[in-house]
N, CA, C and O of each residue as an XYZ file, in Angstrom:
276
protein
N      28.010    175.329   -103.042
C      28.246    174.178   -102.210
C      29.746    173.911   -102.229
O      30.378    173.941   -103.285
N      30.301    173.653   -101.064
C      31.725    173.332   -100.961
C      31.908    172.268    -99.873
O      31.092    172.166    -98.958
N      32.961    171.494    -99.975
C      33.202    170.448    -98.967
C      33.388    171.053    -97.576
O      33.939    172.144    -97.433
N      32.926    170.338    -96.563
C      33.096    170.767    -95.178
C      34.411    170.255    -94.612
O      35.273    169.775    -95.347
N      34.552    170.364    -93.299
C      35.791    169.941    -92.636
C      35.913    168.426    -92.548
O      37.026    167.900    -92.573
N      34.806    167.722    -92.447
C      34.832    166.263    -92.312
C      34.376    165.615    -93.618
O      33.778    166.263    -94.477
N      34.669    164.336    -93.745
C      34.206    163.588    -94.920
C      32.681    163.531    -94.901
O      32.075    163.441    -93.833
N      32.070    163.581    -96.063
C      30.608    163.538    -96.212
C      29.899    164.733    -95.587
O      28.727    164.627    -95.228
N      30.583    165.866    -95.448
C      29.960    167.116    -95.009
C      30.120    168.153    -96.106
O      31.142    168.213    -96.789
N      29.084    168.970    -96.259
C      29.105    170.030    -97.267
C      28.503    171.298    -96.685
O      27.491    171.253    -95.986
N      29.134    172.427    -96.980
C      28.617    173.728    -96.593
C      27.854    174.294    -97.795
O      28.379    174.369    -98.906
N      26.599    174.689    -97.541
C      25.719    175.139    -98.613
C      25.200    176.529    -98.273
O      24.760    176.775    -97.150
N      25.252    177.439    -99.246
C      24.751    178.795    -99.085
C      23.572    178.990   -100.026
O      23.692    178.759   -101.229
N      22.423    179.418    -99.480
C      21.211    179.616   -100.273
C      20.645    180.996    -99.974
O      20.802    181.519    -98.870
N      19.994    181.572   -100.957
C      19.313    182.854   -100.790
C      17.818    182.622   -100.925
O      17.388    181.738   -101.666
N      17.016    183.421   -100.203
C      15.572    183.227   -100.256
C      14.840    184.559   -100.304
O      15.347    185.588    -99.858
N      13.633    184.509   -100.858
C      12.682    185.609   -100.845
C      11.341    184.974   -100.519
O      10.822    184.177   -101.300
N      10.778    185.322    -99.369
C       9.548    184.709    -98.887
C       8.454    185.761    -98.812
O       8.644    186.832    -98.235
N       7.313    185.446    -99.399
C       6.136    186.316    -99.353
C       5.039    185.572    -98.616
O       4.737    184.424    -98.942
N       4.443    186.215    -97.628
C       3.350    185.612    -96.864
C       2.204    186.607    -96.795
O       2.402    187.760    -96.413
N       1.012    186.169    -97.161
C      -0.162    187.039    -97.053
C      -1.108    186.478    -95.992
O      -1.223    185.268    -95.797
N      -1.767    187.396    -95.330
C      -2.722    187.028    -94.284
C      -3.983    187.859    -94.525
O      -4.043    189.040    -94.186
N      -4.978    187.217    -95.114
C      -6.191    187.948    -95.451
C      -5.955    188.822    -96.667
O      -5.092    188.532    -97.496
N      -6.727    189.895    -96.768
C      -6.606    190.786    -97.931
C      -5.720    191.988    -97.692
O      -5.361    192.687    -98.639
N      -5.357    192.245    -96.437
C      -4.648    193.497    -96.158
C      -3.241    193.320    -95.593
O      -2.408    194.212    -95.750
N      -2.959    192.210    -94.950
C      -1.644    192.029    -94.331
C      -0.745    191.153    -95.186
O      -1.178    190.135    -95.725
N       0.521    191.565    -95.303
C       1.498    190.718    -95.988
C       2.885    191.006    -95.424
O       3.145    192.084    -94.889
N       3.756    190.035    -95.554
C       5.142    190.145    -95.107
C       6.051    189.670    -96.225
O       5.725    188.728    -96.947
N       7.184    190.321    -96.362
C       8.214    189.893    -97.308
C       9.527    189.815    -96.540
O       9.945    190.773    -95.889
N      10.168    188.652    -96.630
C      11.472    188.471    -96.004
C      12.463    188.051    -97.068
O      12.178    187.181    -97.891
N      13.617    188.668    -97.046
C      14.713    188.275    -97.940
C      15.929    188.004    -97.070
O      16.116    188.630    -96.027
N      16.738    187.078    -97.508
C      17.923    186.785    -96.716
C      18.745    185.641    -97.263
O      18.602    185.234    -98.416
N      19.603    185.137    -96.408
C      20.549    184.088    -96.774
C      20.511    182.998    -95.709
O      20.292    183.265    -94.527
N      20.728    181.769    -96.154
C      20.755    180.629    -95.246
C      22.051    179.870    -95.473
O      22.376    179.511    -96.605
N      22.797    179.623    -94.389
C      24.019    178.825    -94.438
C      23.757    177.505    -93.720
O      23.407    177.486    -92.540
N      23.930    176.414    -94.440
C      23.670    175.087    -93.882
C      24.933    174.233    -93.934
O      25.762    174.374    -94.832
N      25.058    173.351    -92.957
C      26.055    172.296    -92.989
C      25.281    170.992    -93.142
O      24.529    170.609    -92.246
N      25.459    170.311    -94.268
C      24.756    169.070    -94.544
C      25.694    167.894    -94.357
O      26.853    167.935    -94.769
N      25.175    166.833    -93.723
C      25.958    165.613    -93.498
C      25.253    164.448    -94.170
O      24.043    164.275    -94.022
N      26.006    163.656    -94.902
C      25.453    162.427    -95.459
C      25.512    161.376    -94.357
O      26.596    161.034    -93.886
N      24.356    160.860    -93.943
C      24.332    159.882    -92.855
C      24.269    158.448    -93.390
O      24.637    157.500    -92.696
N      23.804    158.304    -94.618
C      23.858    157.028    -95.338
C      23.508    157.331    -96.786
O      23.113    158.450    -97.112
N      23.648    156.372    -97.624
C      23.405    156.585    -99.049
C      21.986    157.114    -99.285
O      20.998    156.463    -98.943
N      21.912    158.284    -99.864
C      20.619    158.890   -100.169
C      19.956    159.624    -99.023
O      18.847    160.132    -99.192
N      20.594    159.701    -97.858
C      19.996    160.360    -96.691
C      20.938    161.446    -96.167
O      22.130    161.210    -95.971
N      20.389    162.624    -95.948
C      21.160    163.766    -95.471
C      20.543    164.299    -94.179
O      19.357    164.114    -93.909
N      21.384    164.961    -93.396
C      20.957    165.552    -92.136
C      21.513    166.973    -92.075
O      22.643    167.224    -92.496
N      20.716    167.893    -91.549
C      21.196    169.264    -91.346
C      21.975    169.287    -90.036
O      21.408    169.060    -88.967
N      23.262    169.560    -90.119
C      24.116    169.617    -88.937
C      24.106    170.988    -88.280
O      24.268    171.110    -87.066
N      23.914    172.020    -89.100
C      23.902    173.400    -88.584
C      23.145    174.257    -89.588
O      23.265    174.052    -90.796
N      22.380    175.202    -89.103
C      21.675    176.141    -89.985
C      21.745    177.527    -89.376
O      21.429    177.715    -88.201
N      22.161    178.497    -90.179
C      22.185    179.902    -89.783
C      21.356    180.672    -90.787
O      21.570    180.554    -91.993
N      20.406    181.462    -90.300
C      19.544    182.259    -91.165
C      19.836    183.730    -90.894
O      19.785    184.181    -89.750
N      20.139    184.467    -91.949
C      20.405    185.904    -91.859
C      19.338    186.633    -92.660
O      19.312    186.546    -93.888
N      18.450    187.358    -91.963
C      17.399    188.109    -92.637
C      17.946    189.487    -92.967
O      18.529    190.153    -92.112
N      17.758    189.911    -94.208
C      18.344    191.146    -94.724
C      17.428    192.345    -94.470
O      17.050    193.063    -95.396
N      17.081    192.545    -93.199
C      16.262    193.676    -92.804
C      16.769    194.171    -91.454
O      17.066    193.372    -90.567
N      16.866    195.483    -91.302
C      17.322    196.043    -90.029
C      16.237    195.926    -88.964
O      16.536    195.676    -87.797
N      14.968    196.108    -89.364
C      13.843    196.010    -88.451
C      12.811    195.082    -89.059
O      12.390    195.279    -90.199
N      12.406    194.081    -88.315
C      11.387    193.141    -88.789
C      10.045    193.602    -88.233
O       9.831    193.601    -87.020
N       9.147    193.994    -89.128
C       7.855    194.525    -88.707
C       6.769    193.460    -88.628
O       5.630    193.774    -88.282
N       7.089    192.235    -88.933
C       6.114    191.147    -88.882
C       5.670    190.888    -87.450
O       6.441    191.088    -86.511
N       4.435    190.447    -87.283
C       3.928    190.127    -85.960
C       4.553    188.840    -85.422
O       4.652    188.656    -84.209
N       4.978    187.942    -86.331
C       5.634    186.715    -85.916
C       6.471    186.191    -87.081
O       6.365    186.684    -88.204
N       7.294    185.202    -86.807
C       8.114    184.560    -87.838
C       7.734    183.095    -87.940
O       8.594    182.220    -87.848
N       6.469    182.828    -88.127
C       6.012    181.433    -88.203
C       6.131    180.917    -89.629
O       5.138    180.579    -90.274
N       7.363    180.865    -90.102
C       7.650    180.346    -91.447
C       8.927    179.539    -91.367
O       9.819    179.848    -90.577
N       9.014    178.510    -92.180
C      10.243    177.729    -92.264
C      11.064    178.257    -93.417
O      10.571    178.366    -94.540
N      12.296    178.581    -93.150
C      13.173    179.093    -94.188
C      13.973    177.946    -94.708
O      14.798    178.125    -95.604
């Protein structure tokens, strides 16, 4: 986490590994990185100003991407 360009903004870098199973035979694994810009809108409340998701796979074989990263 590092300060952003404006006051009360922070740039945050996170890594993820997501496993999703569908029934007994289908499964998906996604790994990647998420870059977020978080803004404090009031004491104790934050808002996502920007989100970039980079999936670390050249070809995504999943039938869909119905997951929240």
